[in-house]
A tleap script that builds the chain and sets N, CA, C and O, in Angstrom:
source leaprc.protein.ff14SB
mol = sequence {
  NMET THR LEU ILE VAL SER ASP LYS PHE ILE
  ASN PHE LEU LEU GLY SER THR GLY ALA SER
  ALA ALA LEU ILE GLY LEU LEU PHE VAL ALA
  ILE GLN ILE THR PRO ALA HIE THR VAL GLY
  HIE THR ALA PRO ILE GLU ARG ARG ALA THR
  THR GLU SER ALA PHE VAL ALA LEU ALA ASN
  THR PHE PHE ILE SER LEU GLY GLY LEU VAL
  PRO ASP VAL ASN ILE GLY LYS VAL THR LEU
  TRP THR ARG PRO HIE ASP CTHR
}
set mol.1.N position { 93.467 38.042 20.211 }
set mol.1.CA position { 92.954 36.691 19.844 }
set mol.1.C position { 94.054 35.623 20.358 }
set mol.1.O position { 95.234 35.679 20.012 }
set mol.2.N position { 93.529 34.654 21.216 }
set mol.2.CA position { 94.435 33.728 21.684 }
set mol.2.C position { 94.051 32.330 20.951 }
set mol.2.O position { 92.873 31.973 20.973 }
set mol.3.N position { 94.912 31.631 20.381 }
set mol.3.CA position { 94.782 30.426 19.731 }
set mol.3.C position { 94.934 29.336 20.735 }
set mol.3.O position { 96.010 29.188 21.315 }
set mol.4.N position { 93.932 28.580 20.964 }
set mol.4.CA position { 93.877 27.529 21.886 }
set mol.4.C position { 94.473 26.243 21.327 }
set mol.4.O position { 95.212 25.549 22.025 }
set mol.5.N position { 94.152 25.912 20.047 }
set mol.5.CA position { 94.660 24.811 19.379 }
set mol.5.C position { 95.964 25.190 18.587 }
set mol.5.O position { 96.046 26.278 18.018 }
set mol.6.N position { 96.923 24.319 18.567 }
set mol.6.CA position { 98.170 24.624 17.907 }
set mol.6.C position { 97.882 24.802 16.382 }
set mol.6.O position { 96.932 24.213 15.868 }
set mol.7.N position { 98.651 25.563 15.710 }
set mol.7.CA position { 98.598 25.912 14.357 }
set mol.7.C position { 98.830 24.589 13.549 }
set mol.7.O position { 98.320 24.497 12.433 }
set mol.8.N position { 99.504 23.661 14.011 }
set mol.8.CA position { 99.757 22.348 13.352 }
set mol.8.C position { 98.460 21.635 13.182 }
set mol.8.O position { 98.387 20.873 12.218 }
set mol.9.N position { 97.437 21.759 13.954 }
set mol.9.CA position { 96.207 21.001 13.783 }
set mol.9.C position { 95.149 21.660 12.938 }
set mol.9.O position { 94.127 21.048 12.630 }
set mol.10.N position { 95.379 22.906 12.558 }
set mol.10.CA position { 94.279 23.548 11.809 }
set mol.10.C position { 93.925 22.914 10.435 }
set mol.10.O position { 92.757 22.887 10.048 }
set mol.11.N position { 94.948 22.404 9.704 }
set mol.11.CA position { 94.587 21.647 8.502 }
set mol.11.C position { 93.856 20.403 8.917 }
set mol.11.O position { 92.897 20.057 8.228 }
set mol.12.N position { 94.164 19.763 9.857 }
set mol.12.CA position { 93.496 18.449 10.332 }
set mol.12.C position { 92.028 18.817 10.669 }
set mol.12.O position { 91.092 18.149 10.231 }
set mol.13.N position { 91.866 19.855 11.428 }
set mol.13.CA position { 90.506 20.153 11.880 }
set mol.13.C position { 89.678 20.697 10.787 }
set mol.13.O position { 88.455 20.572 10.843 }
set mol.14.N position { 90.272 21.312 9.764 }
set mol.14.CA position { 89.583 21.800 8.532 }
set mol.14.C position { 89.081 20.543 7.760 }
set mol.14.O position { 87.914 20.465 7.377 }
set mol.15.N position { 89.981 19.583 7.551 }
set mol.15.CA position { 89.684 18.301 6.899 }
set mol.15.C position { 88.687 17.537 7.577 }
set mol.15.O position { 87.771 17.030 6.929 }
set mol.16.N position { 88.775 17.393 8.901 }
set mol.16.CA position { 87.883 16.644 9.735 }
set mol.16.C position { 86.515 17.317 9.652 }
set mol.16.O position { 85.526 16.606 9.475 }
set mol.17.N position { 86.402 18.545 9.761 }
set mol.17.CA position { 85.069 19.335 9.700 }
set mol.17.C position { 84.429 19.029 8.351 }
set mol.17.O position { 83.275 18.607 8.282 }
set mol.18.N position { 85.197 19.249 7.269 }
set mol.18.CA position { 84.570 19.038 5.929 }
set mol.18.C position { 84.247 17.589 5.701 }
set mol.18.O position { 83.184 17.352 5.127 }
set mol.19.N position { 84.976 16.631 6.051 }
set mol.19.CA position { 84.836 15.243 5.823 }
set mol.19.C position { 83.410 14.849 6.614 }
set mol.19.O position { 82.491 14.250 6.055 }
set mol.20.N position { 83.388 15.242 7.862 }
set mol.20.CA position { 82.267 14.833 8.725 }
set mol.20.C position { 80.949 15.472 8.069 }
set mol.20.O position { 79.926 14.802 7.926 }
set mol.21.N position { 81.040 16.739 7.704 }
set mol.21.CA position { 79.931 17.513 7.198 }
set mol.21.C position { 79.437 16.713 5.764 }
set mol.21.O position { 78.253 16.534 5.480 }
set mol.22.N position { 80.452 16.324 5.024 }
set mol.22.CA position { 80.044 15.544 3.740 }
set mol.22.C position { 79.428 14.247 4.036 }
set mol.22.O position { 78.469 13.834 3.384 }
set mol.23.N position { 79.974 13.574 5.036 }
set mol.23.CA position { 79.397 12.217 5.413 }
set mol.23.C position { 78.031 12.264 6.078 }
set mol.23.O position { 77.256 11.312 5.989 }
set mol.24.N position { 77.731 13.407 6.762 }
set mol.24.CA position { 76.389 13.537 7.337 }
set mol.24.C position { 75.509 13.868 6.197 }
set mol.24.O position { 74.373 13.395 6.227 }
set mol.25.N position { 75.845 14.581 5.231 }
set mol.25.CA position { 75.054 14.778 4.036 }
set mol.25.C position { 74.699 13.527 3.336 }
set mol.25.O position { 73.529 13.289 3.035 }
set mol.26.N position { 75.716 12.682 3.054 }
set mol.26.CA position { 75.485 11.412 2.439 }
set mol.26.C position { 74.595 10.500 3.270 }
set mol.26.O position { 73.873 9.669 2.719 }
set mol.27.N position { 74.639 10.646 4.579 }
set mol.27.CA position { 73.800 9.793 5.429 }
set mol.27.C position { 72.382 10.225 5.253 }
set mol.27.O position { 71.465 9.403 5.244 }
set mol.28.N position { 72.185 11.581 5.104 }
set mol.28.CA position { 70.774 12.032 4.804 }
set mol.28.C position { 70.248 11.690 3.509 }
set mol.28.O position { 69.052 11.438 3.358 }
set mol.29.N position { 71.114 11.666 2.528 }
set mol.29.CA position { 70.825 11.190 1.196 }
set mol.29.C position { 70.367 9.663 1.192 }
set mol.29.O position { 69.359 9.251 0.619 }
set mol.30.N position { 71.275 8.883 1.929 }
set mol.30.CA position { 70.796 7.436 2.054 }
set mol.30.C position { 69.475 7.229 2.783 }
set mol.30.O position { 68.655 6.402 2.382 }
set mol.31.N position { 69.280 7.985 3.853 }
set mol.31.CA position { 67.866 8.001 4.458 }
set mol.31.C position { 66.779 8.398 3.613 }
set mol.31.O position { 65.732 7.751 3.630 }
set mol.32.N position { 66.943 9.523 2.783 }
set mol.32.CA position { 65.854 9.878 1.953 }
set mol.32.C position { 65.590 8.912 0.748 }
set mol.32.O position { 64.516 8.941 0.148 }
set mol.33.N position { 66.556 8.098 0.429 }
set mol.33.CA position { 66.334 7.233 -0.665 }
set mol.33.C position { 65.377 6.057 -0.259 }
set mol.33.O position { 64.465 5.704 -1.007 }
set mol.34.N position { 65.615 5.478 0.927 }
set mol.34.CA position { 64.839 4.369 1.369 }
set mol.34.C position { 64.582 4.658 2.874 }
set mol.34.O position { 65.147 3.970 3.724 }
set mol.35.N position { 63.753 5.646 3.210 }
set mol.35.CA position { 63.390 5.890 4.601 }
set mol.35.C position { 62.769 4.743 5.442 }
set mol.35.O position { 62.988 4.557 6.639 }
set mol.36.N position { 61.989 4.026 4.668 }
set mol.36.CA position { 61.264 2.873 5.301 }
set mol.36.C position { 62.212 1.846 5.742 }
set mol.36.O position { 61.949 1.169 6.736 }
set mol.37.N position { 63.404 1.663 5.011 }
set mol.37.CA position { 64.270 0.566 5.278 }
set mol.37.C position { 65.329 0.961 6.318 }
set mol.37.O position { 65.994 0.101 6.896 }
set mol.38.N position { 65.469 2.218 6.535 }
set mol.38.CA position { 66.598 2.694 7.465 }
set mol.38.C position { 66.037 3.227 8.771 }
set mol.38.O position { 66.514 2.867 9.847 }
set mol.39.N position { 64.989 4.114 8.681 }
set mol.39.CA position { 64.504 4.720 10.091 }
set mol.39.C position { 63.013 4.588 10.157 }
set mol.39.O position { 62.436 5.132 11.099 }
set mol.40.N position { 62.398 3.994 9.353 }
set mol.40.CA position { 60.912 3.826 9.334 }
set mol.40.C position { 60.458 2.890 10.557 }
set mol.40.O position { 61.251 2.186 11.183 }
set mol.41.N position { 59.110 2.967 10.812 }
set mol.41.CA position { 58.682 2.130 11.901 }
set mol.41.C position { 58.796 0.645 11.572 }
set mol.41.O position { 58.867 -0.200 12.465 }
set mol.42.N position { 58.811 0.344 10.275 }
set mol.42.CA position { 59.006 -1.151 9.967 }
set mol.42.C position { 60.462 -1.570 9.789 }
set mol.42.O position { 60.739 -2.744 9.546 }
set mol.43.N position { 61.402 -0.617 9.909 }
set mol.43.CA position { 62.844 -0.968 9.699 }
set mol.43.C position { 63.250 -1.830 10.859 }
set mol.43.O position { 62.669 -1.727 11.939 }
set mol.44.N position { 64.217 -2.665 10.667 }
set mol.44.CA position { 64.771 -3.455 11.854 }
set mol.44.C position { 65.514 -2.544 12.832 }
set mol.44.O position { 66.179 -1.570 12.479 }
set mol.45.N position { 65.344 -2.936 14.057 }
set mol.45.CA position { 66.024 -2.061 15.172 }
set mol.45.C position { 67.477 -1.941 14.949 }
set mol.45.O position { 68.049 -0.903 15.281 }
set mol.46.N position { 68.133 -2.944 14.399 }
set mol.46.CA position { 69.552 -2.940 14.167 }
set mol.46.C position { 69.961 -1.768 13.212 }
set mol.46.O position { 70.896 -0.995 13.423 }
set mol.47.N position { 69.142 -1.752 12.155 }
set mol.47.CA position { 69.364 -0.758 11.064 }
set mol.47.C position { 69.097 0.695 11.599 }
set mol.47.O position { 69.806 1.631 11.230 }
set mol.48.N position { 68.051 0.860 12.482 }
set mol.48.CA position { 67.906 2.134 13.014 }
set mol.48.C position { 68.907 2.532 14.115 }
set mol.48.O position { 69.189 3.710 14.331 }
set mol.49.N position { 69.373 1.614 14.725 }
set mol.49.CA position { 70.432 1.939 15.831 }
set mol.49.C position { 71.753 2.177 15.109 }
set mol.49.O position { 72.567 2.949 15.615 }
set mol.50.N position { 72.006 1.581 13.997 }
set mol.50.CA position { 73.264 1.857 13.225 }
set mol.50.C position { 73.233 3.228 12.694 }
set mol.50.O position { 74.217 3.962 12.790 }
set mol.51.N position { 71.993 3.644 12.063 }
set mol.51.CA position { 71.898 4.965 11.554 }
set mol.51.C position { 71.986 6.025 12.497 }
set mol.51.O position { 72.528 7.084 12.182 }
set mol.52.N position { 71.467 5.822 13.709 }
set mol.52.CA position { 71.570 6.783 14.791 }
set mol.52.C position { 72.970 7.006 15.306 }
set mol.52.O position { 73.451 8.123 15.499 }
set mol.53.N position { 73.600 5.834 15.518 }
set mol.53.CA position { 74.949 5.856 16.037 }
set mol.53.C position { 75.957 6.559 15.013 }
set mol.53.O position { 76.864 7.303 15.384 }
set mol.54.N position { 75.700 6.247 13.734 }
set mol.54.CA position { 76.560 6.933 12.738 }
set mol.54.C position { 76.318 8.447 12.777 }
set mol.54.O position { 77.253 9.246 12.717 }
set mol.55.N position { 75.015 8.822 12.881 }
set mol.55.CA position { 74.872 10.274 12.783 }
set mol.55.C position { 75.294 10.884 14.113 }
set mol.55.O position { 75.672 12.054 14.052 }
set mol.56.N position { 75.294 10.300 15.289 }
set mol.56.CA position { 75.873 10.909 16.438 }
set mol.56.C position { 77.278 10.993 16.444 }
set mol.56.O position { 77.801 11.987 16.947 }
set mol.57.N position { 78.053 9.980 15.894 }
set mol.57.CA position { 79.423 10.026 15.814 }
set mol.57.C position { 79.932 11.063 14.793 }
set mol.57.O position { 80.912 11.746 15.091 }
set mol.58.N position { 79.339 11.209 13.647 }
set mol.58.CA position { 79.713 12.198 12.729 }
set mol.58.C position { 79.377 13.624 13.168 }
set mol.58.O position { 80.096 14.582 12.886 }
set mol.59.N position { 78.194 13.715 13.906 }
set mol.59.CA position { 77.845 15.063 14.413 }
set mol.59.C position { 78.957 15.589 15.504 }
set mol.59.O position { 79.437 16.722 15.523 }
set mol.60.N position { 79.229 14.618 16.322 }
set mol.60.CA position { 80.211 14.971 17.415 }
set mol.60.C position { 81.580 15.343 16.806 }
set mol.60.O position { 82.246 16.268 17.271 }
set mol.61.N position { 81.978 14.608 15.766 }
set mol.61.CA position { 83.227 14.903 15.058 }
set mol.61.C position { 83.172 16.280 14.420 }
set mol.61.O position { 84.128 17.055 14.447 }
set mol.62.N position { 82.092 16.527 13.888 }
set mol.62.CA position { 81.809 17.892 13.134 }
set mol.62.C position { 81.970 19.044 14.167 }
set mol.62.O position { 82.723 19.992 13.938 }
set mol.63.N position { 81.245 18.937 15.302 }
set mol.63.CA position { 81.137 20.017 16.236 }
set mol.63.C position { 82.420 20.190 17.067 }
set mol.63.O position { 82.780 21.298 17.466 }
set mol.64.N position { 83.091 19.060 17.312 }
set mol.64.CA position { 84.396 19.194 18.103 }
set mol.64.C position { 85.443 19.849 17.114 }
set mol.64.O position { 86.175 20.764 17.491 }
set mol.65.N position { 85.480 19.318 15.776 }
set mol.65.CA position { 86.399 19.971 14.870 }
set mol.65.C position { 86.165 21.354 14.610 }
set mol.65.O position { 87.111 22.118 14.415 }
set mol.66.N position { 84.894 21.760 14.591 }
set mol.66.CA position { 84.605 23.128 14.326 }
set mol.66.C position { 84.885 23.941 15.526 }
set mol.66.O position { 85.386 25.058 15.396 }
set mol.67.N position { 84.585 23.439 16.725 }
set mol.67.CA position { 84.848 24.165 17.926 }
set mol.67.C position { 86.462 24.411 18.033 }
set mol.67.O position { 86.895 25.442 18.549 }
set mol.68.N position { 87.238 23.496 17.563 }
set mol.68.CA position { 88.663 23.597 17.545 }
set mol.68.C position { 89.239 24.736 16.660 }
set mol.68.O position { 90.362 25.195 16.866 }
set mol.69.N position { 88.366 25.204 15.596 }
set mol.69.CA position { 88.717 26.156 14.710 }
set mol.69.C position { 88.337 27.663 15.152 }
set mol.69.O position { 88.797 28.654 14.586 }
set mol.70.N position { 87.492 27.700 16.171 }
set mol.70.CA position { 87.036 28.925 16.713 }
set mol.70.C position { 88.087 29.472 17.604 }
set mol.70.O position { 88.570 28.780 18.501 }
set mol.71.N position { 88.493 30.818 17.360 }
set mol.71.CA position { 89.582 31.340 18.245 }
set mol.71.C position { 88.992 31.636 19.580 }
set mol.71.O position { 87.798 31.920 19.673 }
set mol.72.N position { 89.750 31.583 20.580 }
set mol.72.CA position { 89.373 31.785 22.082 }
set mol.72.C position { 88.352 30.877 22.549 }
set mol.72.O position { 87.551 31.259 23.401 }
set mol.73.N position { 88.307 29.715 22.072 }
set mol.73.CA position { 87.279 28.672 22.568 }
set mol.73.C position { 88.210 27.458 22.967 }
set mol.73.O position { 89.041 26.965 22.204 }
set mol.74.N position { 87.987 27.078 24.141 }
set mol.74.CA position { 88.762 25.903 24.535 }
set mol.74.C position { 88.127 24.666 24.070 }
set mol.74.O position { 86.960 24.399 24.358 }
set mol.75.N position { 88.946 23.830 23.285 }
set mol.75.CA position { 88.358 22.626 22.716 }
set mol.75.C position { 87.946 21.627 23.747 }
set mol.75.O position { 87.098 20.782 23.462 }
set mol.76.N position { 88.486 21.675 24.906 }
set mol.76.CA position { 88.098 20.711 25.955 }
set mol.76.C position { 86.710 21.007 26.332 }
set mol.76.O position { 85.989 20.042 26.588 }
set mol.77.N position { 86.196 22.264 26.409 }
set mol.77.CA position { 84.879 22.533 26.846 }
set mol.77.C position { 83.894 22.118 25.711 }
set mol.77.O position { 82.779 21.670 25.982 }
set mol.78.N position { 84.315 22.271 24.497 }
set mol.78.CA position { 83.542 21.756 23.396 }
set mol.78.C position { 83.355 20.230 23.421 }
set mol.78.O position { 82.276 19.681 23.200 }
set mol.79.N position { 84.473 19.614 23.703 }
set mol.79.CA position { 84.340 18.099 23.699 }
set mol.79.C position { 83.487 17.680 24.918 }
set mol.79.O position { 82.774 16.683 24.805 }
set mol.80.N position { 83.510 18.327 25.995 }
set mol.80.CA position { 82.717 17.868 27.175 }
set mol.80.C position { 81.183 18.183 26.850 }
set mol.80.O position { 80.281 17.508 27.345 }
set mol.81.N position { 80.960 19.211 26.017 }
set mol.81.CA position { 79.617 19.584 25.691 }
set mol.81.C position { 78.997 18.575 24.656 }
set mol.81.O position { 77.782 18.378 24.660 }
set mol.82.N position { 79.826 17.939 23.775 }
set mol.82.CA position { 79.354 17.038 22.823 }
set mol.82.C position { 79.363 15.591 23.285 }
set mol.82.O position { 78.932 14.716 22.534 }
set mol.83.N position { 79.832 15.308 24.478 }
set mol.83.CA position { 79.909 14.019 24.828 }
set mol.83.C position { 78.630 13.374 25.052 }
set mol.83.O position { 77.708 14.086 25.450 }
set mol.84.N position { 78.415 12.048 24.846 }
set mol.84.CA position { 77.085 11.478 25.072 }
set mol.84.C position { 76.701 11.535 26.607 }
set mol.84.O position { 77.509 11.345 27.517 }
set mol.85.N position { 75.425 11.810 26.762 }
set mol.85.CA position { 74.937 11.826 28.178 }
set mol.85.C position { 74.155 10.584 28.517 }
set mol.85.O position { 73.461 10.002 27.683 }
set mol.86.N position { 74.288 10.207 29.742 }
set mol.86.CA position { 73.680 8.872 30.196 }
set mol.86.C position { 72.207 9.346 30.397 }
set mol.86.O position { 71.972 10.409 30.972 }
set mol.87.N position { 71.244 8.557 29.924 }
set mol.87.CA position { 69.858 8.791 30.102 }
set mol.87.C position { 69.234 7.795 31.166 }
set mol.87.O position { 68.036 7.858 31.443 }
savepdb mol mol.pdb
quit
């Protein structure tokens, strides 16, 4: 087993993974409380865009941190895989 990420970053990656997972959960709770005001068809475009960008940022943080914890996985490849793609 080859460790790609230094041992010094393991606690940081564990904390980052846990925090981003918790914040994604809270984002889903906020959406479920008032879906019409945050992501519904009648919601302002600014609110929908903010919700989407928050989810994407937290999901990227979660998957990059989780990828850094997997042995024998290059975190650079995980980072490239989770980067936003131009459409």
